[in-house]
N, C-alpha and C positions, 0 to 999 in steps of 0.2 A: 921544383916548388909544388906542382902539383902531386906529385908522389908524397910530399911531407903532409899535405891537407887530407889526403885520402885516408891517412892512418885514422885520421880522428873522426871522419864523417861515417860512423858505422853506428848499430844497435846501442852503444854507449851512450850516444848522445840523447837519445830518447829516454834512456834511463835517468839520465841526469835533468834533462829538460822538463821530464814529467812534473817532478815536485814543485818547480820554479813555477810552472805555468799553474799548476793546481793551485797553489798558494796565492797567485795572484787573483785567480778566478774566485776562490773563497772570499778574499778581502772584497771584491767588488759586489759580489751577489748578496753577502750577509751586511756589510757595512758600506756607506758611500764611499767615492775615490776621493783621496786627499794627496796632497803633494807628496806627502811620504811614501804614498802608495809607490810612485814611479822610482825615487830614490832606493826603496828598498828592493823593488824589481831589478835596477840595474847593479846593485850589489850583489844580489842573488845569481844573475846571469853570469858576472864577472867571476864569482867564486866558483861556480858551477864549472867554468872552463878551466880554473886552477884545478880541480879535483879531477876533471877529464883527462887533462895532462898528465896528472899524476899517476891515474888509474892505468892509462897506456904505458907511462915509463915503467911501471912495475911489472909489465908483461916481458921484460928482459931479463928478470931477475927470477932465483928459485923461491918459491913461495908467494910469489907476486900476487897471484890470484887471490889467495887467501886475504892478505893484507889489502888489497884493492875492494874486496866485498866489505870489509871493515869500513873501509873509508868511505864508501859508498853509503853503507849503513847509518854512519856517523852523520853524513850530509842529510839524510832523510831524516833524521832524529832533529837536526838543529831545525829545519824547516817545519818539523811536526810543532816543535816547541814555540818557534816563534809565530805560527799560524795560530796555534791554539790560544796564545796569549793575546794575539790581535782580535780573535773571534770573541774571546771573554770580555776584554777590556777596551779594544781598540787602543793599545799601547804598543811600543816597540820596546824590545828588551833592551834593559840597560844596567847598568852598575849596581843600582839600589837593590835589584833582584838577587843578585849574587851576594851582596850583603846580607839580605834578608834570609837566603837561603844557608849561608854559613852560621847565623845565629838562631835557626829554627830547630824544632825537634820533630819526632814523629806526630805527637798529639796536635801540633800547629798545622802541620801538613795536612792531616786527616780533617780538622776543621776547616781549613782554606777549603779542601775539595768539597766537602758538603755545603759550604755557605755559597761558594761561587761555582755549583755546578750549574751546566748551560746544556740544554739539547743541541745547541750549535756544535759542541764537541764532536758529536758522532759524524760530522763530515770529515773529521781527520782519518776516520777509516779508509778514506779514498786513497790515502797515502800508501794503503799496503797492496794496492791493486797489482803493481809490479811483481808480488809475488806469486800470481797467478801464471798458469802454463801458457796463457794465449799472448802473454805481455813480454815472455822470456825471449832474451837475444843473446848473442856471444858478447862479452864485453871484451874478448880479447882477438887479436890478429896476429897471426904469427909472422914475426919478421925475421929474415934471415941477417941481414946487416943493419946493426943498429949504431955502430960507431958515429956515423955523421949525424945521428937524430938526437942524442943526449943534449949536446950543447945548445941547440935552437929551443930544446925543451924547457931545459932551465932559465935560459934566457926570456923565454915567453912568460915562464910563472914570474920573474922578477919583474918583469914590466908590468903584468896585471897587479901584481900586489903593490907596486908603485903608485899605479894608477888608483886604486882603492884607498890607499893611504893619504896621497896628496890631494885627492879629490873630496876627501871627507867621507866618502861612503861607506869606509872601514868602521864606522860608527854603529853601522846597522847589522855587523857580523857577529853573530852568537859568540863563535869561536874565539874571536880577538877579544870582545867585550868580558867573556869569563876569565881568560888568561891574564888580562890587565887589570881586571877588579880584583881577582885572587892574590897577585902580585902586591897591588897598593893595599889589600886589607893586611896583610901579612907585615907588610912595611909598617902599618900604623901601630899593629899589635907589638911590634919590635920597638918601635919608637916609645910607645907608652910603658913596655917593660922597662927600657932604659931609664926612662922619667921615674919609674916607681923604685927601681933599684938603684937609683943615683946616690952616692955617698955624700954628694955636695948639699950641705944644708941650707935650705931656703933662708934668706934674710928677712924676716918679717917682724913686725911691732904690732902688738895688740893694745888697741887703745880705747877699748871699753871693757866692762866687767860683767859681761852676761854669764849664766848659768847653761841655758840649754836653748838649742834651735831645732825644729824637725821640719826637715824639707821633703814634702810629698811630692814624688814625681808621677803623676798620671799617665794612662796610655789611651790614645786615639780619643781624646776627648774634644769636642767640638763647643767652644763658647757660645756658638749658635743655637745650642740646645740647652742652655744653661739660664735658669730663671732669672738669675742675679745680672746677666747680661741682656735682659729683656725678652728672653723667649717667652712664648703666650702659656706653654704648659707650666704646672707648678713641679718642676723637677727640682728646685732648691730650697725646698720649705725649710729646712735646718740652717742653711747658709744665710737665707734671707732674715732668719732671726736674729741672726749674728752679723748683720750688715752693719750695724753701728760701730763694730769692732774690727771690721774687715777693711784694708786698703785695697780696692779691687781695679787693676789696671786693665783698661778697656782696647789697647793698641798694641799687643804683643804677638809675636809671630814665631814659629818655630824656624830654623836655618833649613831643616829637610822634612820630608813628609814620610819618612820611616825612622824607626826608633834608633838602629845602629847609629845613622850619620848624625841625627840630632843629639844623640847622647853623647857621641865623641865631642861635637863642639860644645855641649853645655858643661862637660867636666874636664875638659883642658883648654889650652889658652888658644886653641885652633879657631880661627875665624876665615872670613872671605879674604881678608888681607894678608893674613898669617896662616896659611892652611896647613902647615905641617908642624906648628907648635905642639909640644906635647908634654910641658908642666902641667900637671894635674891639680885641679882645685882641691882634691883630698890631702895632697900633700902640703898645700897652703895652710889648711885648716889645721893638720896635725902639726905642722911647725909653730903655729901659734899658740899652742898648747892644750888643745881641745882632743880629747877621745872622739872618735870617729866610728860610727856603728852603721852598717848596712844591712838592712832588713829588706827581702824581696819576696813576694810572691809570684815571681816568674822562676823558670827553673834555670839552673847555673849552664846547662849544656855542656860546657867543658871549661874549668877554670882557666885554662891555658890557652884555649883557643877561641873562646868569647869575646868581644870586644868589651860589652858591658860587665860581664862578670871579671873580666881581668882588670877594669877600673875599679871595680868594687873591691877586688882582693887588695888593693892598697890600703884600706881601713883596718882600723885596730881589731874589728870583729865584722863577721859577715854571716849572713844566715839566709840561706835560699830556703823558702817552705814548700815550694811546688816540685815534686818529683813524679808527678803523675804522667809517665811516659805513655803508657797505653790504656789509661782508664777513661771512661765516658766522658766524666766531667773534672773539671780543674778545681781547686779548692777556691772558694770565695774569699774576697779580700779582708773580711773579718777576722780570718785567722791571724792576721798581723795585730789584731789590738791588744791582746795580751801582752804578746812580746814588745810593743812600744810600751805599755803600760811597766812592763818589767824594768825596762832600759831607762825610763824615765825616773824610778825609785832609786837608781844606782847614784852613788855621790860622784861628784867630781863634774868639770866642765865637758859638755859633750855636744856633739853633732849628730844626728840621727836621720839617715837618707832612707826613705821608705818607697819603695817601688811597687805601685800597684799594678795590678792586672787590668783595672779600670773597664774602659769599653772596646778592650780588643775584641775582635770578631772570635767566634759567634757571640753576638751579644746577648742572646737568651741565655747563654750559659754563664753569665757574669754576676748574675744575682740569684738570691734565693727565691722561692714561689711567694713569700710574704711581700716581696717588692714590686709584684705583677699590678701595677696600677694603671698603666695606658694599654688598652685594647680597643682595637676599631671594630664595630659593627660590620663594616664589610669585610671581607675575607679577600685581600689581594696583598701580593708579596711586598709591594713598595710600603703600605700602610703597617704591615707585620714588621717590615725592618725598622721603620720609624719607632713603632711601638718598642719593642725590644730594645733598640737604641737609646730612647728615652728613660725606659725602666733602667738600664745600666747607669745612665746619669743620675738618677733618683738614688740608687744605691750608694753611688761614689758620694753623693752629699752626706748620706748618713755616715759614712766612714769617715769623711774629712770632719764631721760636726764630733764624732766621738773622738777623733784624735784631738782637736781643739780643747774640748773638755777636759781630756786627761792632762794636757799642757796646763790649763787653768788650774786643776786640782792641786799641781805641785806647787803652787804659789811661790815661783821663782822668777828671776828675770829672763824670761822665756819669748819665744816666738815660733810661729808656724808659717812656712812659705809653701804654697801650692802652686804648680803649673802642669801642663801636659807635653809629653814628649814630642807631640805633634797634634794636629788636628784629623778631622774625618770629614768626609763627603757623605751626607746621609741626604739627598735629595734637595738640598738647599739651593745649589748653583746649578748643578747638573744632574742629569735623570740616570743617577747610579749611586752606589754607595762605596766606601772603601778609601784607599790613599794610594795613588800613583804618581811617582815623581814624574813622569813623562806625559801625565794626563792632568795636569795640577788645577786645582780651584783653590780660592782663597780659604776656604772652609779647611783644605787640609793643612794650612799654615796657621791661621788663627788659632792661639789657645788662650784659655784660661790662666789668668796669673794675679794670685793676691796674697797678701800678708796679715796675718793676725800678730799683734804684738800686746804682750802683759803689760799692764800700767805701769810697771816698774822697769821694762826694758830699757835699757840705756840706748839711745839713740846716737850714733856716732855723728862728729861734727860736720856740718854741711849736708845733714839729710833733710830733703824735701819731700813733700807728697804732690805728685802731678800724674794723676790716673791716666791723661790721654798721650804722654809720651810715647811716640813711634821707637819701639824697640824691638830687637832680635835675640833669642836665647843664647846666640852664640857668645855674647857677652856677659853671659850668668856670672863667671868667676869673678869678674870685676865688681859685679852687682852684689854679690853675697858675700863676697870679703869686704865690701865697704860697709854692708848692713851690719855684719857683726864685729866691726872694728878692727880688721886687719888691713895692715897697710904695708906696701913693698914696692920697690923700684919698679917691678915688673907689671904692677897693676894700676891701672888708670881708673880715676873717679869720673873722667869724661865718658867712659863707658860703663858708668854705673846708673840705672834706672833712678837710684833714690839720691843721686848728688846732685846740690846745686851748681856743679860744675859740667853737668851732663851736656854732651853734644850728639845731637840726632846725625846718625849717618844712613848712607843709602842701604837699604836692607836688600842684599843681592840672593836671589835663589835660582836653582837650576844652572849655576855658574856664572850666568849673564844677565839675568832676568831682575830688573829691577821691581819689586814686590808691589809697590804703590803704584807704578805705571801700570804693572798688570792687573792689578785690582780695578783702577780706574777704566781700564778698556773692558773687564769683565762686566762691569756694572752697566756699561752704555748698551 
């Protein structure tokens, strides 16, 4: 037994223990200690032991040293990513980051890096100390007889992995989260593809006779910064002027704090109770006789591997206007306006989905200079962030009013519905900005949601107005289908915010958190 342990008590222990202890020290020094600090430490130590055993096992094989060095490098990289994320946002790596990575592009990565750059990241250079000569040590120990060592090695790895899995500590492991999330993401894409390509016709009935509905999907818009929801700044002059013709709902939340998760729930029958349902809203709309158009100021990224663009591809017509891979600025949302007017002028029943860039970071790149209205006299980062965010909301106000005016001008039975994919924290509840699933605030989930209906718009049977209903956007397919008069056995009016048969349900976020309980605790 003593000989067995002596194999591992070598300089390689220091090589793998160093990044674990460094990560812990940086977390404690730069941020306060919290419960997850110890759970993350336990996971890091156990996983370091697994890596250590693997590294020493490889000493028995040809080219083992090269592979061992690669594994150690990967282990360091994992801890650099985890630690860097914690230093920036005091959050742990989770599935939402993988989903964001799978749906992003170079330009967004560049903007993210600029917006969230922090001098604390310089501490990550300490992870490279083992590259210096004074830290070097032999990783391998020459062993003459290995046959008796292989079995206990593999058994030890299995035991440690079982401990990680059944203790729940595995959720802090970056490699596990990455692999699991990637598999789940691809399963969702395949499920959506199967729904889109299904030959089975949905059984729907259209009980109203309206002409056109425009659905505008905002980005990162917090209703806490909108004047029509009581914000102190004049961020909605145009919408406020239209307030008599708008139905403004004040208790709507998104199901996720990131775009991919929320859009999946919004455009499929997926929800908390039935997370894997894949029938798409677009298919229901098409089956009812509407032509569906998707206009987006986002980049398609890859029509076959991006979840949002894959959902959009089931439309009769799709147009992605943003192809600025490496340019300094993205197109402003007004580029969509002539496209919308053109589609409105076309004959036939139609539903037009419009996906805005809205208030996506970096906020100061989301509007032209003519919309720089808010600027603080004192120059500090917090005020600057709030000012630029409010300017982006002001610009969205202009875009929405232009869309509503365009719909009004066609003089048809029409409606415009607006909501944001998720909210945004902008120093309202917490002392930071952005949206992070494992560091949630109510601002990240509370979204604007309002409807404009023309005087001639045919409201379906059982349509009622109750602006204060507690509602989550994962029920949007039921609500939208009800609004435009689509009925089907798989759609429920009890889930429609517009129905007299509406039944409030628990709004679960983060897999098991009741949002209303969460907010009540937050407000204390």
